[in-house]
N, C-alpha and C positions, 0 to 999 in steps of 0.2 A: 338301559339297553341302548346300544348305538343304532344309527340309521341303517347300517348294512345288515344287522341281524333282524331288524324290524321288517325289512322288505322281504326277507326269505322265511319268515315264521309261517308254520303250517296254518295257524289260526287266521292270519291275515290272508293267505292264499285261499283258504276256504271261504272267508267272508267275501273276497273279491269275486270268486266263482259264483257264489250265491247271488251277488248283486248283478253280475253279468247275466245270469239266467233270468232274474227278475226283470231286467231291462229288455231282454229278448221277448219275454211273455208280454210285457206292456206294449212293445212295438207291434207284436202280432195282433193283439187285441185292437190297437188303434187302426191297423191296416184292415182288419176284418170289419170293424165298425164302419170305416169309411167306404170300403168297396161294397159291402152289403147294403148300407144305407142308400148309396147312390143308385144301386141296382133296383132296390125293392120299394123305396119310398118315393113315389112319383109326384105327389101333391103336397099340400101343407098338412103336416100331421096334426091330428086332433088330440083329444085326451086319451084315446085308445087307438091301437093299430087295427086296421080291418083284418078280416080272416085271411084274405089273399096276401096282405103285407106280412102277417105273422108267419104264414106258410113259407113265403119267399125268404124272409129273414132266417127262419129255421133251416131251410134247405141250403141257403147260401153259406151260412155259418158251418154247417156240417160238411159241405163240399170243401170249404176252405181248410177246415181242420184235417179232413182226410188227405187232402193234397199236401199240406204241411208235413204230416206224418210220413207220407210216402217219400217226399223229398229228403226228410231227415234220415230215414232208413237207407235211402240210396247213398247219401253222403257217408253214413256210417259204414256201409259195405265197401265203399271205395277206399277207406283208410286202411 
C-alpha cells in the first residue's frame, strides 16, 4: 500500500477520529479536575474529602458537564 492510499483509508480516518475524541475527553477531564479542585478543596486534603468538599465537587462537575453539553449542542445547531 502506498502512502497516498494509506492516508485516505476509512480505517485510518476512523482511528484518527476516535483518537481525537479520546483527546477531547481527556482534556475535558483535566479542565474539570483542575477547576473543581481549585474551587472546592480549600485546605490540605486528608485521606477523605469532607462532606462539603464532596458536595462541592459533585455539583461543580455536574455544572461543568451540563455547560459542556449545552455548548456542544449550540455548536451543532450552528452547523
